[in-house]
MARDREN-402407 format. One record per residue (C-alpha): residue in three letters; x, y, z. Coordinates in steps of 0.2 Angstrom, whole numbers, plus 5000, padded with zeros to 4 digits. Example, Ala and Ser with C-alpha at 12.3 -4.5 7.8 and 13.67 -1.06 7.14 Angstrom:
2
ALA506249785039SER506849955036
END
This chain:
1143
MET500050004999ALA501450125004GLU502350084988THR500550124977SER500550284988ALA502250344984ASN502150294965ASN500550404963ASN501450544973ASN502650574959SER501550694950GLN500850774966VAL501850864981ALA502750754991ALA501750695005VAL502650715023ALA503050545031HIS501650525045PRO502150395061LYS500850265065SER499650325080ASP498850205093ARG497250295091PHE497150325071LYS497450165061LEU497450245045THR499050375040PRO498750515027ASP499850415017GLU498850265017ILE497250375013LEU498050434998GLY498150254993LEU496250244993VAL495850394983ASP497150424971PRO496850334960LYS495150284967ASN495350104976PRO493750014977ALA494549854981LEU495549934996TYR493950015002THR493249845003GLU494649785011LEU494649915025GLY492849865028GLY491849995018THR491350175025ALA491050095043GLY492750015043ILE493650165038ALA492550255052LYS493150135065ALA494950155058LEU494850355061ASP493950345077ALA492450425070ASP490650395073ILE489550405055VAL488050425064ASN488250565077GLY489950645069LEU491250685080THR491150725098ILE491750905101ALA491950995119LYS491451165121GLY492451295126ASP494351335120ASN494751155120ASP493651045108GLY494650885111GLN495150855094ASP497050925096GLU497750745094ARG496650725077ARG497050895070ALA498850885073PHE498850705066TYR497750725051SER497850915051ASN496251045048ASN495451095031SER496551245029LEU497851245016PRO499451345017GLU499451515012PRO500651565000VAL502351655005LEU502051835007LYS503451934999ASN504352065010ILE504752245004PHE506652205000GLN505852064987PHE504852204980MET506252314978TRP507352184967GLU505852144957ALA505652334952LEU507552344949GLN507352214935ASP506452334926LYS507452374910THR507452554909LEU508152564928ILE509352444922VAL510052564909LEU509852714920CYS511052614932PHE512352574918ALA512152764914ALA512352814933ALA513952694934ALA514752774919GLU514152944927MET515052894943GLY516552824933ILE516853004925GLY516453084942ILE517852984952TYR519053014937LYS518553214936LEU518853234956TRP520353114959PHE521353074944ALA521053234930PRO522353354928VAL522453474943GLY521753624936LYS520153514928ARG519753424943ASP517953454949GLN517453424969LEU515653414964ALA515853284951LEU514953144959ILE513453234961ASP512853194944GLY513053014945GLY512453014964ALA510853104959ILE510452964946VAL510552834958MET509652934970ALA508152944958VAL508252774953LEU508152724972ILE506652834975VAL505652774959VAL506052594966LEU505652624984VAL504052714979GLY503552574967SER503952424979VAL502852504994SER501552524982ASP501552344978TYR501852304996ARG500352385001LYS499352304986GLN499852134991ALA499152175010GLN497552225003PHE497252084993ARG497751965006ALA496552045017LEU495152025003SER495651835001ASP495651795020PHE493851895022SER493251805006LYS493651625015SER493051675032LEU491351665023SER491451485018GLU490451375028PHE490051195029ARG488451085037VAL489150945049VAL488450845060ARG489450865078ASN488750795094GLY487350715086GLU486750895081THR486750985063MET487751135064GLU488851255052VAL490551265054PRO491951375045THR492651255031ALA494451285036SER493951195053LEU493451035046LEU494050885051VAL494650715047GLY493050605053ASP491750745053VAL490150695045CYS489750815030LEU487950845022LEU487850865003GLN486650934992THR486550984974GLY487751134972ASP488951104985VAL490851114981ILE491650964991PRO492751035004ALA493850905007ASP494250705000GLY492750585010VAL491850435007LEU489950425005ILE488850365020GLN487250375011GLY486450454996PHE484950494986ASN485550504967ILE487350584971GLN488250644956THR489750724955ASP490650844942GLU492650794943SER493250884928SER494151004938LEU495250844942THR495050724927GLY494650854913GLU493050744908PRO491450854909ILE490450714912SER489350664929ILE489950534940GLU488750444950LYS489050384967ASP488650234977LEU489250124990VAL490049994982HIS490950054964ASP491350234967PRO491050284985PHE492450424984LEU491950604985LEU493550714981SER494050894987GLY493551024975THR492250934964LYS490550974963VAL488950904968VAL487750924953ASN486350814959GLY485650724975VAL485850744992GLY486850645004LYS488050615019MET489950595017MET491350565032LEU492750645028ILE494550565025ALA495850695020THR495850875024GLY496951025018ILE498550985012ASN498250815013SER496750815003MET496650794983ASN496350984980GLY497551024994ARG499150934985SER498651004967LEU498451184974ALA500151174984ALA500951114966LEU500351264958ASP501351414954VAL499951554951GLU500351694941PRO499351864943GLU497951894931GLU498152014919THR496452114916PRO495852174898LEU496252344902GLN498052304908ALA498352214892LYS497652354880LEU498752474890GLY500152364889LYS500052364870ILE500152564871ALA501452574883ASP502552434872PHE502152544857ILE502552704865ALA504152624870LYS504652554854PHE504352724846ALA505452824860MET506852674856ILE506852724840ALA506652914842ALA508152914853ILE509352804843SER508852934830VAL509053074840THR510853004846CYS511452984829ILE510853144821LEU511553254837LEU513253144835ALA513353184819ALA512953374821TYR514153374835PHE515553334825ILE515153444810VAL514853604820THR516453574831PRO517753464824PRO518553344837SER520153424834THR519553574844ARG519253464859ASP520353364870SER519853194873PHE519253224891GLN517853344886LEU517453244872SER517153084882GLN516153194893ASP515053274880ILE514653094873ILE514353014889ALA513253154893LEU512253134876LEU511952944881ILE511452984898LEU510153114890THR509652994876ILE509252874891THR508252984901ILE507153014886VAL506852854883VAL506452834903VAL505252994903ALA504352924886VAL504052744890PRO502452754901GLU502952634913GLY501452714926LEU500052644916PRO500152454925LEU500452534941ALA498952654939VAL497852514934THR498352404947LEU498252544961SER496452594954LEU495852414954ALA496552374972HIS495752534977ALA494252494969THR493952314976VAL494252364994LYS492852504993MET491752384982LEU491852264997LYS491152395009ASP489652404996ASN489352224996ASN490352174982LEU491752034983VAL492852034968ARG493451884963HIS494251914948LEU495052094945SER494352114926ALA492552104932CYS492952294940GLU493452374923THR492052274914MET490552314924GLY490852494920ASN490452474904ALA489052334905THR487652384893THR486352264899ILE486052144915CYS485052004917SER484451994935ASP483751854944LYS482151904954THR482051804970GLY483351884984THR483952014972LEU482552114964THR481652044982MET482052045000ASN481951854999GLN480951855016MET479551735011THR477951725019VAL476351615014VAL475051745014GLU473551645004GLY473151474998VAL471951324993LEU472151165004PHE470751025000LYS469851154991THR469651275005PRO470451445002PHE471251535017VAL472251695019GLN473651725031LYS472651785046ASP471751625045VAL473351525050PRO473151425061ASP471451445070ALA470151475055LEU471151365043ARG471051225055ALA469251255060ASN468651265042VAL469551095037ILE468951015052ALA467051085049ASN467151035032LEU467750855035SER466550835049SER465050865039VAL465550695030HIS466450595042LYS465850555061ASP467650515066ALA468350705069SER470050655072LEU470150615053ALA470250795050GLU471650815061ARG472550665051LEU472150725035LEU473150895040GLY474450795046LEU474750695029LEU474750875022ALA476250935034LEU477150765032THR477250775014LEU477950965016ASN478950945030VAL479850795023ASN479950845004SER481250985010THR482951005012ALA482851175024GLU483151145041GLU483651235057LEU485451235061VAL486651295075ASP487751435067LYS489551485074ASP488751615086GLY487651465094LYS486051535088ILE484751425078ASN484151485062PHE483451415047LYS484651365032GLY484051325015SER482751385003LYS481751525007THR480351444999GLU480451295009VAL480651395025ALA479151495021ILE478151325019LEU479051245036ASN478551395046MET476751365039THR476551185045ARG477351225061LEU475951345063ILE474551245061GLY475351115072PHE476550995064ASP478351015068TYR479550975053VAL480750895066LYS479450765073ASP478850715058ARG480650675049ALA480950575065SER479350485063SER479650425046GLU480850365034LEU481450455016THR481850305004ALA482050424988ILE482250604984GLU482450704969PRO483050894974PHE482251034964SER482951074948SER482651214935GLU482351074923ARG480950984932LYS480151144941ARG479851024956MET480650924971SER479950754974CYS480150624987ILE479550444993VAL479150455013ARG478750295021ALA477650325037PRO476450215049ILE474850145039ASP473250245044ARG471950125036ALA470450225042LEU471250375033GLU471650285017ALA469750215016SER469150395019LEU470050475005GLY469450324992LEU470950284985ASN471150174969ALA471149974973ASP472949964970GLU473450104981ILE472450024996SER473849955008PRO473949755010ALA473249675025SER475049635030ALA475949795027THR476549905042THR477050045033LYS476550145017ASP477650225006TRP476850394998ILE477450504984CYS477650694987ALA477950834976LYS477851014977GLY478451144964ALA477851274951SER475951264954GLU475651244935ILE476951094933ILE476151024947LEU474251044942GLY474750974925ILE475450794932CYS474050784942ASP472350684937ARG471450694954TYR471250804969ILE470650804985ASP468950904990ALA468350985004THR467650845012GLY469250765011ARG468850634996VAL470050614981GLN468950654965PRO469450664947LEU470050834941THR468850884929ALA468951014918ASP468051134928VAL469051104944ARG470651114934ALA469951294927TYR469551344945PHE471451294951GLU472051384935GLN471151534938THR471751544956ILE473551524952ASP473351674939THR472651764953TYR473951744965ALA475251784950ASN474551944945ASN474751994964ALA476651944963LEU476351804973ARG477451644969THR476351494968ILE476851334974GLY475751174969ILE475651024983SER475250844976ILE475350664984ARG475150494978PRO475150314987LEU476550234979PRO475550094970ASN475649914976THR476449854960VAL477949964962LYS479449914972ALA480050054982SER482050044988SER482049975007SER483550085012THR484250235008ILE486050175008ASP485650014996ALA487249964987ASP486349914972ALA485250074970LYS485550144953ALA485250354949ASP484250314936ASP482850224947LYS481850384945ILE480450424956PRO478750394947ASP477950564949ASP477750614931ASP475850574930SER474350514940LEU474550624956ILE473350684968PHE473250884969VAL473050934988GLY473251124985LEU474251264984VAL475051404992GLY475451584988ILE477051674995LEU477451844996ASP479151894994PRO479152094996LEU480052194984ARG481652274991PRO481252474992GLU482852524985VAL482652424968PRO481652534959ASP482752694961ALA484152574957VAL483352504940ALA482952704935SER484652744938CYS485352594926GLN484052654914LYS484652834916ALA486552774912GLY486052664898VAL485952504905VAL484652374900VAL483952284915ARG483052114910MET482252004924VAL482651814923THR481551704933GLY480851534936ASP479151594941ASN477651594930LEU477351734918ALA476051824928THR477051854944ALA478751884934LYS477752024924ALA476952094941ILE478652104950ALA479452174933ARG478152314933GLY478452354952CYS480352374947GLY480152464933ILE480852334923LEU479352294910SER478952454902ALA477252484892ASP478052414874GLY479152284883ILE479252114879ALA479051964893MET478951794886GLU479251604894GLY480951504893PRO480351364883LYS479551474869PHE481151594870ARG482351444866THR481451384851LEU481551554842THR482651564825GLN484151684825ASP483151804815GLN481751794826MET482951824841ASP483651974833GLU481952054831ILE481352004850LEU482952034859PRO483052234859ARG481352244867LEU481452064877GLN481252124896VAL480651974905LEU480951794903ALA479951694915ARG479951504917SER481651504912SER482851354914PRO484851394917LEU484951344897ASP483751484893LYS484851594902GLN486251544895ILE485651554877LEU484851734881VAL486751794887ASN487751714871ASN486551794860LEU486651964869LYS488551944866ARG488251914849LEU487352074846GLY488852174854GLN488152194871THR489352194888VAL488252064897ALA488152054916VAL487251894924THR486651854942GLY486451674947ASP486351574963GLY486051394957THR487151264952ASN486551254934ASP486651454933ALA488651404931PRO488651404913ALA487851574910LEU488851654924THR490451594915ALA489751654897ALA489351824904ASP490651974903VAL490251974922GLY489551854933PHE488751894949ALA488351744963MET487351774976GLY488251774993ILE486851725003ALA485651614992GLY487151554979THR487851374978GLU489751354981VAL489651304963ALA488851474957LYS490051564967GLU491651474959ALA490951524943SER490651714946ASP491751854945ILE490951954959VAL489851894974LEU488451994980MET488551974998ASP486852035001ASP486151964986ASN485452144983PHE485252224965ALA485652384973SER487252334976LEU487552264959VAL487252454953LYS488652514964ALA489752394954VAL489252484939VAL489752654946TRP491352584954GLY491852484936ARG491452664928CYS492552754941VAL494052624937TYR493852654918ASP493852854921SER495352864933ILE496352754921ARG495952884907LYS496253024919PHE498152964921LEU498352914904GLN497753104898PHE499053164911GLN500353054907LEU500253064887THR500553264890VAL502053244898ASN502753104887VAL502353214873SER503053394879ALA504453314890VAL505253224876LEU504953374862ILE505653494874ALA507253384878ILE507553354859THR507153524852THR508153614865ALA509653474863PHE509653514845TYR509853704847THR511253684861THR512253574848VAL512053674834ALA511853854837GLY512053864856PRO513553834866LYS514053694855THR513653554868MET512353424869VAL511253474884SER509453484885ALA508453644894LEU507953504906SER509353394913ALA509353214915VAL509053244934GLN507753344932LEU506853234920LEU507053084931TRP506053194946ILE504753224931ASN504553054927LEU504353024945ILE502953154947MET502153074932ASP502252894934THR501952864954PHE501453014960ALA500053044947ALA499652854948LEU499352864967ALA498353034964LEU497153004949ALA496752814953THR496152844970ASP494652964964PRO493052934972PRO491552894959ALA490953064953PRO488953094955GLY488753104937LEU489452934933LEU487652854930ASP487152994918ARG488052934903LYS487852794891PRO489152644894ALA490652664883SER490752524868ARG491752384871PHE492852424856GLU492852614860THR494552684860ILE495352724878ILE495852904871SER494052994869PRO494153134858ASN494053264873MET495653174879PHE496653194863LYS496153374862MET496653394880ILE498453314877VAL498853414862GLY498153584869GLN499153544886ALA500853494876ILE500953644864TYR500553774879GLN501953684890ILE503253664876GLY502753854870ALA503053914887VAL504653824891LEU505353874872VAL504854064876LEU505854054892PHE507153954885PHE507554084869GLN507054234879GLY507454204897PRO509454234896LYS508854414891TRP507654444906PHE508454354920GLY510254314912ASP511754354920PRO513254254910ALA514554314920ARG513854254937ASP513854054930PRO514554044914ALA514553844917SER512653844917TYR512653874898LYS513653724895GLU512353604906SER510753684902GLY511053794886VAL510453944896ASP511054044912ILE510753964929VAL509254054935THR508154044918ALA508653864918THR508053854937ILE506453944931ILE506153834916PHE506153694928ASN505153754941ALA503853814928TYR503653654919VAL503353564935PHE502053674941CYS501253634924GLN501153464929VAL500553504946PHE499153594941ASN498753494924GLN498653354936ILE497053454943ASN496553494928CYS496553314923ARG495253264935SER494053294922ILE494053204905SER492553284899ARG491753444893ASP491453484914LEU492153644916ASN492153634934VAL493853524937PHE493753564956LYS492153454958GLY492353334973PHE494153404974PHE494153384993SER493253224994ASN494953124990PRO496253165004THR497553054994PHE497553174979LEU497753304991PHE499153235001ILE499953204984LEU499853364978PHE500653424994ILE502053314994MET502353364975ILE502453554979LEU503453524995GLY504653414987GLN504853544970THR504953684984ILE506553584993ILE507353544975VAL507353734969GLN507853814987PHE508953684994ALA509653554981GLY510253674967VAL511853584968ILE511153404963PHE509553474951LYS510653584943THR509753724948ASP510253894955PRO510953854973SER510454014980GLY508553964974LEU507254094966THR506654244972ILE504854274976ALA504654354959HIS505354204949TRP504154074960ALA502654194956LEU503054184937SER503453994939VAL501753964948ALA500954084935ILE501453984921GLY500853834929LEU499153904933GLY499153934913SER498453764912PHE496653784918PRO496353934905VAL497053814892GLY495953664898PHE494453794898LEU494653844880VAL495153664874ARG493453614883ILE492353734872LEU493153684857PRO491853584844ASP492253404846PHE492853304830PRO493253114827LEU494753044830PRO496153004817ALA495852834809TRP497552774815MET497052784832PHE495852614828SER496152444829GLU496452354813SER494952244813GLN493752384817GLU492252414805VAL490752514810ARG490652514830GLY489552604842GLN487852584850PRO486152584843PRO484952714850ALA484052704868ASP482452634861MET483352474853GLY484352424870ALA485852344860THR487552384853ALA488252344837VAL488452164829ASP490352154828LEU490752004817PRO492251974807ILE492251964788LYS492251804779ASP492351754763GLY492551914756LYS490851964763SER490552094778ASP489452054790LYS488052154795THR488052284808THR486652364816LEU486752564815PRO485752694826ALA484252784816VAL484652934808THR483253054810SER483653204801GLY484953274789PRO485353224771ALA485153034766LEU486652924767SER487152824753SER487152644752GLU488852634759PHE488352714776SER486452684777ALA485652664793THR483952644797ALA483152594814GLY483052394814SER483852374800THR485752314796ASN487152384786THR488552314775ILE490152434772ALA490052444752THR491452484739ALA491552634732PRO492852724719SER494552764727GLY495452904724ILE495653074733TRP493953134730GLY493152954738THR494353004754LEU493653174755ARG491953104754ASP492252974768LEU492953124777PHE491353224774ARG490153084778ALA491053054795LEU490953234800TRP489153224796VAL488753074805VAL489453174821ASN488353324818ALA486853204815PHE486953154832ARG487153334839GLY486053374853ARG485253544855SER486853594866GLY487953584852ARG488853434860VAL489153264852ASP488553104861TYR489852994857SER488852834864THR487952844849VAL489052904836GLN489752754825MET491752754825VAL492252734805ASP493752634800PHE494452714785ASN495752574784GLN494452434783ILE493552564769ARG495152564759ARG495352364760ASN493552344754ARG493952474741MET495452374735ALA494752204736ALA493452264724GLN494652334712ARG495652174712GLN493952084709ALA493352194695ARG495252184687ALA495151984688SER493451984681THR493952104667THR495452004663SER494551844663GLY493151904652PRO492951914632LYS494052024623HIS493352154612
END
């Protein structure tokens, strides 16, 4: 056995050798040989479940004996087998993060540059000719080293804090996981991490098995082991052939009990997880921004190499080498290389990934406070641009606090106030009018209560705080509370009867069924008037009853008899059926969930299973509940609407997000609830799932824009809905709580699982867990998603402005100083100054802009298309406008400053270091930095909103970073002039006022840019695969179809309706509800000009009264695609001409 275990362990993490124990006869290594691979022969050899329980010193009936208090008496078990917690990944310390930060290529290059500068400095300080030695020669190299250290320190501290935040989120998520166990003979819930070997766990459909175990008993238990085997098939479990239940697998059907045999690191899942080296996930936005950063980096590298070559050529042409000594020559060349490297460092936007990470980390922490537990970071950004939300009803739109408020039992109607006294009195009075035995009425009520109490998975459990609460379906809890009120407690009924078979509720069957074995009541059987084959034989002592409850119209449909007011079973005539159907419709129109109740004695010709743990029991031995049942009655259950939901739905609709209800309730109930929520409009469509799934694609395309309610839907219907909405270009969010919802949750762009009512399978398939199951919390996720997206765009706008201006200033002034200035290759901004600017741009700005709280108007705009470029027209204008202003201001100071402030006699060396005198150089540096300080405030708005100070004081992080930047700049200018190549004596008040005034100029420039008219972005800013993108008008509720071009044919793309303006040609035809195909047209300059004119007209066609363009409805045009289509048409035309007959 040990040899088998060792062989099997080669592909897993090596297990720790465990010594034998006098108390426990099986070691973890021997247990591993039992389950990996599954070994039924060894299972039988050990004596099955009972024998293994004995070897583990466990009790399969009463569970483990746990003492109360701090010492639970299981320390020896815990020490030998461990508990169910997995070893946490080793956290990195701050020095490891610093080392990783130093692996950045640009920082490595800077380190080499610093080493070269330090080498030159050492030579100039100690080894240069006596007259040319420089006592400050080490400052340049030391300043670069200090700048690198600051960048590394700030970045590593940010990563360290991010690690701590995500660890806290992970710990919180794990603390929510609990499992039902039997301990000390009582059913209770304990944290999953506290489970022990020998624990008896209760299983039901939807559970993720927490540790390895063996089956004790079960009904139709089936598990999905694809996470271990890769085979997407359900595995049937029994007590002979496959009793093994493995950790991490999912219960897809059935209920039962299992005993744990391996926990934590010793379980299959634990060993597999310990062997994994999980890389952090990259979100789509990070990938998109990474591509932008890579493109800019390549461009910067090419530009830097070109600048180096050109400057070197100019340097040697303007000043021949013979006029300079070798020392000066080498110093100038190294200065050029350092300048070039610094330009590359400034041009590369390495702060983009940091900004995304910081923004997502900040949002996930804040979202948790809004009851959104984010499992996948990409969901944050995706949710912000969701265009449709497919929401469940129960618990999400409603409060999930269900109460039976109305019903009909034995054809006797009742309302909530009748329970229990009036209901009991009416039933007893009706029965007593026919039967002399008054106790028959009580026993008939008892039979009704028995069928409901046993045919349920809900029960009362002791929680971790010692309180007793119902756990399970809220619908079943409402019914159990009703039976308790009329005098029949579920605990007594379950103890006095035997459950021989059960089929849990499923979305496909819309009902739950069981077979319950109860003592015979021959008088009751006689009074009911059952069929001859349903009367118990004289030798029988127990009676098997089929019990079914579920969707009322489904239950009514499988019944052919009913129990009337006198307690007799009667044929279900058309008139009686119509009466019940009318009652169902009445309840449903009053927004009540209707549950039908039916029973049937198991015919004597049908053999029932004699035990719940039969070894030969097969999963396909179904309960015969498809027809011939007896309808007992129905109840109407009220689940009040959450008071905040109507406003939340209205907010979504205002934000351009279509809300659709997908529910298993009947159509009338769903429509009533949807109207109360504001989901179902006058022209909206409500449809049932069975009809929806039969629609053709053309019918689907016609229905979907107005489909608002999908009732009686199965998980398959929800998945079909999601896939078709995505096919039409929608960004879809879906809520789900059941195991079968997992495919839809996975298919959606963002899947929301219910934290309270959701199964573990649903949570595992989701991206975000709604901790309170509340739709209003989901709307908050939309707000935070948009906040993340806006934060990244704010930072991108700020950083690209600095990229463009700093690089162009450095290159322009370097050319001038080399060719026409002091004939040295220097820039107006020195290398150390540029590194400080780079620190402001990449790290401080990321911290400040990425933590801005959500703006109040985030839900006042339409969602961005999934194909929309990150840089909007407003951003593009602002980047260009601010860059032009900053470059212009610096160049004016550079060329005119020496005349205004210069004193060449004071510091002639300054001209060789910056091309201007020391005062002018300091003012240039100071003014440029303050341009960035105030432009950072200006970048808080990426729209046309003129008030950039809105919510300015609501972000203390932003204010603190702003203070640090100003304080740092003040210290640098006034006290660190030697290091940063500025005036050692600092600036005067007048010079400071001029610098700040130039920086403040960012505000009027921003104002002017925002009032400029909009224009479409250049075609080169779009991806190659893009055709006509965008969103349809609000009344359609769908975005454009995005399908690839195949076989030379352009797929059809929905365009918004054009309500005014000149008619478009066939190339850009657009009608409501129609499709458009990009046609070919003559090429040449006139065709191009016509395309530009039409693109501008499309923009103007969608202008509002304010003259502003609503870019949420403008179709962006890819001119490259149009050109490719034209070229293809021309080639086809030439080919047809060539192959045609010659004239």
